[in-house]
C-alpha positions in Angstrom: 63.7 56.5 104.5 62.7 55.8 101.5 59.1 54.9 101.2 58.3 51.1 99.4 57.1 51.5 95.7 54.3 48.9 96.4 50.7 49.7 98.1 51.7 47.4 100.9 53.4 48.4 103.8 56.3 45.6 103.1 58.4 45.6 100.1 61.2 43.4 99.8 63.9 42.5 97.0 67.4 41.5 96.3 70.3 42.6 93.9 70.5 39.5 91.0 74.4 38.6 91.0 76.0 37.9 87.9 78.1 35.3 89.0 78.8 33.5 92.3 81.7 32.2 94.1 81.9 28.2 93.7 83.9 27.6 96.8 81.9 29.8 99.1 78.7 28.1 97.8 80.4 25.0 98.3 80.9 25.2 102.0 78.0 27.6 102.6 76.7 25.4 105.4 79.8 26.0 107.5 80.6 29.6 106.6 77.5 30.7 108.0 78.0 29.2 111.7 79.5 32.3 113.3 76.8 34.9 112.0 74.2 32.5 113.1 75.5 32.1 116.6 75.3 35.9 116.7 71.7 36.0 115.4 70.8 32.9 118.0 72.6 35.0 120.9 70.5 38.3 119.8 67.3 36.7 119.2 67.3 35.5 123.0 65.4 32.0 122.8 66.2 30.0 125.8 65.3 26.2 126.5 64.9 24.7 129.7 64.9 21.0 130.7 63.6 19.6 134.0 64.1 16.3 135.4 61.6 14.8 137.7 63.9 12.1 139.8 62.7 9.8 142.1 64.4 9.1 145.8 65.9 6.0 144.2 67.8 8.5 141.7 65.8 7.0 138.7 64.8 9.9 136.3 61.1 9.1 135.7 60.0 12.4 133.7 61.8 15.1 131.6 60.2 18.3 130.5 61.3 20.9 127.9 60.1 24.3 126.9 61.5 27.3 125.3 60.7 31.1 126.3 60.3 32.1 122.6 62.8 34.9 122.0 63.2 38.7 121.6 60.9 39.0 118.6 58.1 37.0 120.2 58.3 39.1 123.3 58.6 42.1 120.8 55.6 41.1 119.2 53.4 40.5 122.1 54.5 43.8 124.0 53.7 45.5 120.5 50.3 43.9 120.4 49.3 44.6 123.9 50.6 48.4 123.2 47.9 48.7 120.0 45.1 47.0 122.1 45.6 49.3 125.0 47.1 52.6 124.1 46.9 52.6 120.1 50.4 53.3 120.0 53.2 51.6 118.0 56.6 53.0 119.7 59.3 54.4 117.1 62.2 52.5 118.4 60.1 49.2 119.0 59.4 49.7 115.0 63.1 50.6 114.4 64.5 47.7 116.3 62.2 45.1 114.7 62.9 46.5 111.0 66.5 46.2 111.4 66.4 43.1 113.4 64.3 41.6 110.6 66.8 43.0 107.5 69.4 41.1 109.6 67.8 38.0 109.7 66.6 38.2 106.0 70.4 39.3 105.2 71.5 35.8 106.8 68.3 33.9 105.2 69.6 35.1 101.6 73.2 34.3 102.3 72.1 30.7 103.4 69.7 30.6 100.1 73.1 31.0 98.1 71.6 34.5 96.8 74.7 36.1 97.5 78.4 35.8 98.2 78.7 39.0 100.6 79.0 37.8 104.1 75.7 39.0 106.0 76.4 42.6 107.8 75.0 43.4 110.9 74.1 46.8 110.1 74.7 47.6 106.4 71.8 46.5 103.6 73.9 45.2 101.3 72.2 43.6 98.3 68.9 43.2 100.5 66.3 45.5 100.1 63.7 45.6 102.7 61.7 48.3 103.5 58.6 48.5 106.0 56.3 51.6 106.5 56.1 53.1 109.8 52.5 52.7 110.9 49.9 55.6 112.4 48.6 53.1 114.9 45.8 55.7 116.2 44.5 56.0 112.8 45.3 52.9 110.7 45.5 50.1 113.0 42.5 48.4 114.1 43.1 47.8 117.9 41.5 44.8 118.1 43.1 42.6 114.9 46.1 41.6 116.8 44.2 39.0 119.1 42.9 37.1 115.8 45.6 37.7 113.2 47.1 34.4 114.0 43.8 32.9 113.2 43.3 35.0 109.9 46.9 33.9 109.0 46.2 30.3 108.8 45.4 30.0 104.9 48.7 32.0 104.3 50.6 29.6 106.6 49.4 26.3 104.9 50.2 27.9 101.5 53.9 28.8 102.8 54.6 25.1 103.9 54.7 24.0 100.2 56.3 27.0 98.9 58.9 26.6 101.4 59.7 23.2 100.6 59.5 24.1 97.3 62.6 26.8 97.8 64.6 24.4 99.7 64.3 22.2 96.5 65.0 25.1 94.7 68.3 26.1 96.5 69.3 22.6 96.4 69.2 22.2 92.7 70.6 25.9 92.2 73.5 24.6 94.7 74.8 22.3 92.1 74.2 24.5 89.3 76.4 27.4 91.0 79.0 24.5 91.7 78.9 23.7 88.0 78.8 27.1 86.1 78.9 30.0 88.9 75.2 31.0 88.1 72.2 30.9 89.8 69.4 29.9 87.6 67.3 33.0 86.9 63.8 31.3 87.5 65.1 29.6 90.8 66.5 32.8 92.0 63.0 34.7 91.2 61.3 31.9 92.8 63.1 31.6 95.9 63.1 35.6 96.3 59.1 35.5 95.8 58.8 33.2 98.6 61.1 35.1 100.8 59.1 38.3 100.0 55.5 36.5 100.7 57.0 35.1 104.3 58.0 38.6 105.1 54.7 40.2 104.1 52.6 37.7 106.6 55.6 38.5 109.1 54.5 42.3 108.7 51.1 41.6 109.3 51.2 38.9 112.4 54.4 39.5 113.7 55.7 43.1 113.1 52.1 44.1 113.2 52.9 47.1 111.2 49.4 47.2 108.7 45.9 45.7 109.0 45.8 45.1 105.0 45.7 41.4 104.8 48.8 40.1 102.7 48.4 39.1 99.0 48.8 35.7 97.5 51.6 36.3 95.5 55.2 36.0 95.1 55.8 39.4 93.0 
């Protein structure tokens, strides 16, 4: 695997398209539905509803909850493996990396940054690389217990960055419809927010690094 050029464990970039298809952009929210369904099935998230009914047939309480999904389960299992065995199974890493790449391809398609329909296995215009960690020598076995607490400042900042990215995509949608081009400034901003989000994901979900994510879009 080609090693990331940055010192951080995760690098991300996407090819900038010269022009974008206006028809595909106009109906993107509908085009993405089939691959989004496949992603949902693969992620394995499950939701349950429970109703409490009286003897008279009256519903007095409804409770719903979610089992989380394959990403949450794999992250928890990886954390436990690091804590108790100081190991990160290579095949767990390979699956998590490819699944993250797949999710990122869908996200970039939804954010109008490419016209190519998301592939389940080819990288296409999305370039996402992650270093495989040496769990015994490079990862602190106790950090998985507190990383969610440490990452709170990033989550706070990302709320505003993601809202800004949503606005940028909305503006870009109109720009593409009229000009066939994604404004470069908006494209770079959306790419930067995705990069920031992925680095936080590498730190707290994939658990591939103990280096704190940088506060930067670059």
